[in-house]
N, C-alpha and C positions, 0 to 999 in steps of 0.2 A: 686593898686587892694587889698583893704581890704576888702570891705561893702560885705555879700552873702547874701544869701537869709532867712537861719535857725537865729530869735530870738534869744533875749539873755536871760536865766534866772535868773540871777538879773538882768539885765533891766527889766524885768518884773511883779520883785517881788516891783522895789521902789517905796516907799508913797505909795502902799497899803498893802492887808494885806498880812497874811503869804501865800505864794505859794502851790498848792495844788500838792502832789506829788503821781504817782503811780507809783508802784516795777512792771515791768513786767517780769517773770518765762517764762523758758522754757526747757524741757529737748524731746527727744529723743527716747528714747529705755526703754521698760518695766523695765533692769535693774539699772538705773538712778532715774527710778518711783518707787520703794519700795524703796532706800537706801537713799543718801545723795543729789543724785543734789536739788530737791529742797529747802530744810532749807537752806545750802549753800550758795544758793544765796539767801536769805530771809535776812539771817545773814545779808550779804554784802552790803542787801540795805538797812537796817534798821540804820545799821551802819554809813551808808553814807550822809543816812539823818537828824542823830539823829545831827550829825554837823553844819548842818548849822539852826539856829537858826531862817532863814524867812521860812523856809520849815515846811511843814504839812506830817506827811501819809495819803494816806486821801484811800489808799484801796493796793493791790494788785492784779493783777491778770495774769492767768498760763496756760500754754498750756502743757499740760503731754502727753507724747506721739506722739508730731507733730512734723514732718521732717522741720531741717532747708533749706530745698532750699525751699519750698513755703511762698505764701507771704500771703497764705488766710487761718487762723487759729481763731476758737473760743474766744479764751481768746484774741486775739489783736484785733479782731472787735469789740469785745463790747470795748474795751481800746480806740477801734479810737473812738467810740459812747459818751465814756463820755468828749473826750477830744471837740468833737463837739459841745457838748453841757455846755460846760463851766464848768464845774466838776474839769476835770484833766487841771494841766498851767505845768505843767514837768514827762516828763518817764525814769524813771531807772531802767537801767540794772548790772547784775552784771558786764559782758564784753561784749564785743560789740556779740559774736558769741552768743550771748542768741537770737539776732535778725535772723540771721541764717549765715549759714555752707559757704556762696559761697558770692562771689562781688556782682550780682544782686540783691539777695535776700537780703543783709543788705540794697541798695541801698532803695530798691523800701519802704522795712519796714520803713527808716528815715522820705522819700518822705510821704510816707502817714501820718506820724504823724506829719512832719510842716506844712503838706497841713489842716489837722485837729486843724492849730491853736496851736500845742504840742510842746516841747524843747526836746528836748534826751538827756543824761548823762549818762554818765558809771561811774562806780563804781571806776576801775583798769586803767581808762587811764584819764587825763584832756583831752578833745577833740578843746578845746580852745573857742576863742570868735570868733560869726560868722563873714567869708571871707572865702580871699584865703587861710590861716593858717586852716581852720577847713575843707573846703574841701579836702588839702592833709594832714589831717592829721585819716581823713578817711578813704582815699581813700589807706591810707599805713598801718593803720590797719584790713582794709578789705583784700586786701592784706595775710596778716600775718595771716587772717582766713580760709582766702578757700587754703594757701598754707598747712597750718596745716591738715585743712579738709583732702585735695590731698595726706598727707600722712602716717592718718590714712587710708585710703582707701587702696595707697599700701602696708601698714604692713597686711591687713587684708588679699590681697588678694595675694600677697606673702607667708603669713602663709597657706591658702589653698592652693595654688600650693606649696608648699614643703610635706604637708599633704597628700596631691594626690600620687603624686613620692614617696611617701614612702609605698603607696598600703592603706593608711585610706580612710574615708569619707568626704571630702571635709568639707559637710555640707547641709542641704535642705533634702526635703522628699528624703528617700529610693528610688530606679524604683520597680517597680512591679514588688513582687513573693522574695523581700528582707525586712529587718529591718537592724535596726541601734543595732550595739552587741557595749554596752558600753555610751550608747547614752551621751553625757555631756561631757565623760571623755577626755582625749588627746589624744589616743588612739584608737578613734569610729572606726568599718569598719562594712563593710556588708555583712550580715550573709542571710543563705534560710530562708525565712519565710512560715514554711507547708501546711498554708492552703492556700495560692496567691500561690504557688509551686505546687499544687495539678492543680490549674485553668488553670496558665500557659500549665501546659501538657495537660488537655484537650482543651483547644485553639488551640495547636501545632496540633492535634490530627484533630479535626476539619479543618484545613485551608486547610494542606496537604490533607486528605479526599476529599475534594473539592466538586463544583456542592453549595457552599450556596452565599451567597452574607455576605456584612456587618451586615447589615441586618438583614440577617438569624442569623448571629452567635450570635449579641448582644438579639434576642428574643429566643433562645438558652438556651442566658446562666438564662435570664429574667424567662424561665421557670424550669429551674429547682433549683431555689431559690436563684442563687449567685447573692451577688449584689457587685458595687463597692467598694471601700475602704472607702468609704463615706458615705457607706449607699445607697447609689442612684440604679436606674435601669440603667443597656445599653442603648447605644443609639451609635451609629454607630458609630460617632464622636468620644468621650473618647476611644471607644473600637481601635479605629483604632491607634489613640496615643500610648494605650499601646500595641500594634502591633509591634509598633518601638521601644518598651524601650526596655531598658540593658538586660531583661532576653530573649528573644528571638534573640538578636545581638552576646549575649554567650561574652558581654564584654558592662565596663560602662565607659563614653568619659568627663570627665572633661573638658569645656570651648569649647563645641561642635558648628561648626561653622555653619553646615549645615543643623541646625533649629535655626528658629532664629521669634519668634511668644510674643507676648506681651511683658509687662514689665520686666518677669525673661526672661534674653536672654544674653546671653553671649557680652560684649560690643566688637565693631570690632574695630580697626584702620581705615586707608583711606585707606589700602591696603586689609584688610576685613581680617586679624588674630586679634584674640585675641589681649584687648588690656591689660591685665594684667599677660600675660604670652601665649606661648604654651597648643597648649593642650594635654593631659591626658590621657593616657590607664588605667585607674583601674581592675587587674582581680576581678574576682569571682567567688566563687564558684558555680559553671556549677549545673544549672535544665535541662538543654538540653545537651543533646550529640553532639556532632558537626556537628553528618552525620543529625540530626534531624535538627538541626540549618539551616545549608545548606537547608533543599528537603522544608522547613518551609519555607524560604525567595526568595524560585524561586514560592512556593507558591502562599505567599502572593501580589505577584507581581503584578499575572493573577488579584486578586481582583483591584473592583474599589476604587480607594480614592476620599475620599466626597470633595466635591466644600468646598473651601475655597472663601464665600461671604463675602462681610460687610452685616450687619442688620441693620444699619445707626439706624436711633433712633424712639422708638416707645410713642411717647408723652402719650399714655392709658397706660401702664405699668404699674401693680399694681392698678390699679385704675377700671377697669372691673373684672367681678363678674358674678358665674355662679350659678347652681343650686347645686352648690360641698360646696358653697360661699368661696371656693378658689382664688387666683386673678390669674387674665392672663398675661400673657408674651409675649413681640413680639416676633416673631418665623419668621425665613423667610420660605417658603416651597421651598425644595429644588429642586421635580420636576419639578417642572414648573417659578419658581423664585416670585410667591407671596406673598405680603407683609401678616401678618397673624396675628391674638392673639390666642394663645393657653394659654389651662387652666394648673395651673403651678401642678395639679395635673393628668396632662394625662401621668407623668411618671413615677405613684407608681407600687406600690408592685400588689394592685389594682384599675389600671386607675379607674376614676373616668366617662369617657362617656361624661364629657361635648362637647359639637363643637367648631369648632374651628369658628372664625369672619373673614374676610376679612377687612385688616386694615382701606385702603381705605373708606371703606362701614362706619364703628364703628365712624372713627376718622371725615367724614365727619357731620355724625350725629351729634357727641360732639362737634363740631362746631356751627354748628344749636344752639343747647341749649345755649351756652355759649355768641355766638353776640344776641341772645336774650336776656338774662341776661344782659348781659352788655349795652347793647338799654334800658332796664329797667329801668337801674340806673344812677343819675346825674353824669356829667363831673366827677366834683370835687369828688366823693365818690369813683369814679373806681382805684382798686387796682394798685402802680408802677409807679404812674406818677410821685412822688415827684423823685426819681431817675436816670433823669431826666437833671434836673437841678444841677444835685450835680454831675454826669459825666460831664457836660461838666463846674464847676466849678475849677474844679481840672484840665480840661484839661487846662484852663487858668493858671490857676498859676505852672501848669510842663508848659506850651509853655515860661511863662517871667522867669523863673528857666534853661530853654535851652535859652535863649536869652544871660543871664546873663553867661552861662557856655562858648558861642560860643566868645563873646566879651574878657571874660579872655583869650582866647586859641588864639584873636586874637592879644592881648597884647603883648602875651610871646614870639609869632612870632614876631613883629614889635621891642619889643625890642632886642631879636637874632639877630635880620636881623642888627641894630643898633651897636650890639657890635661885630661880624663880621668882622668889616671894620679893616684893616689891620692895618691901623696909630694908633691903639690904643690896640695890642700886647703885651701881659704882664701877671702875675702870677696870680693875680689878675682876669683881665678877664677869661682867661681859666677858673677860678672857678667860678663864676658867669656865662658863657656860660654853662658848668657842672649843676650847677642849676635850674635855666634857663628850659635847656634842657629837664632835672626830673621834671620840674612843669611840663611843656607844655605836657609829655606825661603823667603823672596824669591825667590832665584833660581832656584828650582825652578820656581816660578810662573810666572816667566819662559821659564826653558827646557820649559813646559810648551804654554806663547805659541807660543812659536819653532817647535815641532815642529808644531804646528799651519799657521801657516802655510807651514812648508817643506811639508808634505804637501798648501796648495793652491798652492805653484808648481810642483810636483813634476808635479799634474795642469795646469795650462798648459803646461807643456816637454811633454808630452808629447801634448797636443793641439798647439802649435806645431810638434811636428817629424812631427805627422802631414800640418799642412797645406804645412810645409815638403819634405818627400816628395811632393805632388800636383804644389803649383805649381813645382817643380823638376826635376821627372820632362822626360825627350825626350816620351813620349805622355802626357798629364793623365789620371788617372782617379779624376774628384771624387765618385763613388759607393765610392769609398773610404774618406770623411771619412764623420763621426756627423751626422746630422740636421743640429743645432745649429748644427756647422761647413759643412756646403755652405747653408744659409740664409748666415751670414756669408760669403760667397763670391759669393753668388745677390746679396747687395746690392749688396755691391763694384761687384760687375760692370753691377748695372743689369739684369737680365733683367727681359723679359714675355713673356709670356703669351696671347698673344688666341686664339681658337676662331672660325679660317677660314670653315667653315662655319653658316652661320647657321641653315642650317634643318635640322641635324643633329636625328633625333632616336633615343636611345640602344634599341639591341636586345636584348631579352634572351634568355633560351632559348638554343638550338641552333640553328646556324648551318641556313641552308639549301643542304638535298644537294644542287641545283643548282651552287649557289657550289665545294662542295667538292668539287664533278664536275670545275669547270674548274680549281679552284686544284690540287688532285690529279694532275691531267693535263698544267696549265698551256697550258688552250687557252684563244686569247683570246674574247672577244662577239665574233662576226660580223657586218655591217652588215645592217640588213632586208631580207627578199626584196623581189626583185624579180617581176613577169608572169609570167616565165618562167620562173624561179628555185622561185615558188610556185608551179605549175603540174605541177611534181617531187615537188617535199613535199606535194602535195595529193595526186599517182598513190602516190607511199613512202606515204601514213597508208592509202587505200584497199586497202593493197593486206596491209594487215596488220590493219586494226580491223572488225571488223563493221558493216554499215550503220547501226547505231543510237549509233552513235561518232558521225554528222554529221546527225543529227534535232534535238539541243539547237540551242537560239535565240543561242549563242555562235559567233559569226563567228571560226575558229581562225585565219582570216590575222591577223588583229587580237589574236587573243589573243598567237596565235607575235609580234609587232612587238613588245606590251606585254610578254612576257617577259624578248625583246634589251633592251628599255627599262628593265627594275625593273635587270639583269645591268651595265649601263652608270652605271649613277646611283646603285646603291645604296642606291635609296628602300626603305621598310617596304610591302609588300603591300597595307594597307591605306590607303596613299598614290599604291596606282596610278589613272593619271587615268578618267576613266571610255567614252573612246573607247575603250576597252582591253578593255572588258565587264566582268562584273561581277568584281573582285579572286579572290573563293574560290572561285571556278569556273576560271578561268584558274590561278591556281596548283594547283587540281586536278588538270591538264591536264597542268600542265608534269613533276609528279613519276608521270605514270602515261606521260609517255611515256620521261620517264629512265628508270625501274625496266625498264619494255620494252627498252630501249638502242634504242628509236628516234631523242632527242633526240639523240646521238653523232652518228646518220643524218645529221637534221637539220642540224645543222653542219659536219659535212662539205661536204654541196651547198652553204652558204651560205658559205662557207668556199673557193669553189675558186680566189679571186682570190687569194686569199692576206692580206685585209685584215682588220681585226681592232682592238678594245680590250682592256685589260685587266680584269678581273671587278672590278667596286669594290662593296669591302660595309663599312660603313660598323656592324660590330657592337661594334667593341669601343673607340672614340671618335672624336671629330669631329676632324677637319683642321686643324691649331697651327697659326702662327703667334708664332714665340718669336725674338726681337730682343735685343741688347742697347746701350744708354743713352750715355751719355756713363759714362767709368769715375771713380770717384769722386777725389778727392787722399786718397793716404795718408796719414795724421795725420804729422807728425813725428817720429820714431824718438827716446825717449827713450835717448843715448847715456850708457851706464853705464861703459863701459872707461875712461873717463879718470878718474875719479871716485871711484876706488875707495876706501877707509876705513880705517885705517890696524890692523891687527891688535892685538889683547892681547896684552902683556906681562907676564909675571908676574914678579913681583919677587922 
C-alpha cells in the first residue's frame, strides 16, 4: 500500500527547470478582507517557496469573501485553468483550511488540482509522499479543519443563544417596526422605530376593519406613498410576511421552528428541534396593546394566504426589454398558474405599463431564433462543445482514483482478517489491528467523499451530453435542454428580446368571432368600401333587414370602415377611433352581420378586385424582435488528457 494517485512535487522538478508555484489564498469574511487575512497568507507562502531552490513563485490567486464550503470560486477556477495550461506545477496554501472548511470541500478542491495536473503543498503541514501516507495525512487534517469549523459555529450559535436569553438582539435585521439600539455593541437591543411603528398601527387598523384582501392592503399602502424598508412597492407576498412578524405577534422568537424558508432558517435536527439551542422568546417594547394584537390575529386568519408556488427557472429573465427599457423577470401568475415574464418596473411608484408575456410563447420564439442561429454556424464554431471532453476526462481520472481507494480498503480488510487469527494474539498484533482499523476507517471516509464527487461529475456529464447532442446536431433543438442549460446557451449567444409593438395591449378572454371566421376560412381583410361598392352593400343590407335597422344614429358605412380597420390593425374594440362611431354599437352590428351570414356577402363584394390584407390579432403576444450580439469568447478548455495521474499500485 505505497503508491498513490497524487504526483510528487520534488519528482516533477528533477532534471528540469524550476517548478512554477502558485500561491492560493482565501478569506471568507469582510473583516478578514479588511485586516490581515490575505497579507498573512501571502507572507507564509512566500517564505515557504523561498526555502526551496527548485521552486519559483509564478503568481498568486485569491478568493475574497468566498465561503469555504463551496468548491466553485472565481480565483480557484482561474488557477485550475493555469494548471491545465501547463503554466503552474505546484499549488501552495498557508494551511489546509484555505481549500475549504469541510472535509468534502477540501477533498474536492484537492482532486480538481490533481486532475488538472498540479500538486498541492501546505505551509504548516507536511502532506507526505504519494501513497497511503498522504491519503491518511490529508484525511486527519481535513477532519481537524471541519472539527474546528464546527466548534466555531457552535461557539457563535451559543453566544447568540445566551444573548437572546438575556433579552438582547442576537443578530440579523430587526423585525419590521423596530430598529437595533447599540448596533455592533455587545448589549444591542431592539427599540421601536417611530416611522415603521406608524405603519404597523395603520395595518392593524386596516386588517381589523376587514373587507380588504392582501392585494387591497398592499395597494392602499402604495397609494399613500408608503414603501417597504428597502424602498420598493408593497406586494401581497412581502406584506403577508410583515403581517406575521414580531410587532403583530407581540414578541420576537429566536430560532422559530414554524417558519422555515430559503437559506435563512433555523437548522433543525432529526427530531425537528433547533440544532444549536431551544427557541427563545425575546421581550419587545410594545407597539400594539395585547387586546389589539388578539383582534388583529383573528382578523388576519380570515385573509387568504398567498400561494407558495415554485417559480421554476425562466431562461429569458433579464434578456427581454419593453418600451421602458427595463429588463423583464420571470413571474408565475397566481390567479391561473400561468408562467409569464413581467417588466421589472411594474411595481415601481409609477408603473411603466409594459405588458406581460406568456413564458411558453416567448421562449418558443427565442428557441427558434437560437436554433436558426446554431444551424447557420459550422459545428466546430458552436459554443461550449469542448466542455464535454473535459468532464469525461475528469470522470476517467476520478473513476481510477475510486478504484485505487477500493483496492486499498479491500487490502486493509484482508490484512485485518489475517491478524484476527487467534493463533497470533499478542500485544503487538493488537496494536497493529487498531492501526489497520483506523486506516481502513479513514480510507472509507475518503471513499464516501469520492462517491459523492463522482455523482456530481456524472450529473455534469449528463448535462454536457445533452448540450453536445443539441449543439452538434445538424438541426439543433435547444428546447430539448433543461431551462438552466437553455439559459447558459442564451447567455453565450447574447440573445436579446425586444417588444417591437409599443402600443400592444394584452387581450384576455375569447378571440373575436369575426377574427376566428377570417382565420378559419383564410379570407383576407378587404379594402375600405368605395362609393359604388357601398351602394351595393347598402342595397344588400336593405334586402335583409327591416327599416328599424337603419334608424340608428350610427353611420353604417363609417362603422363598416371601422370594422375593417380593427381587423387589419388588431386593436381592441375600446381603442377604436371615434370617427367610426360608438365601439359597442359597431361591435354589435358586426356580430349581427356575421351571425346572419351577411358579413361573408359584404367581404365577397369588397374583395372582387382580389385585394386584401391578412387579419391581425394581438390576442396572444405582441410582436417581438429577437437578436444576438457578439458571441462570448469560450473559456479555454482545461485539457486533462495529457496530465493523467499515475494509478495506484498495490505492492
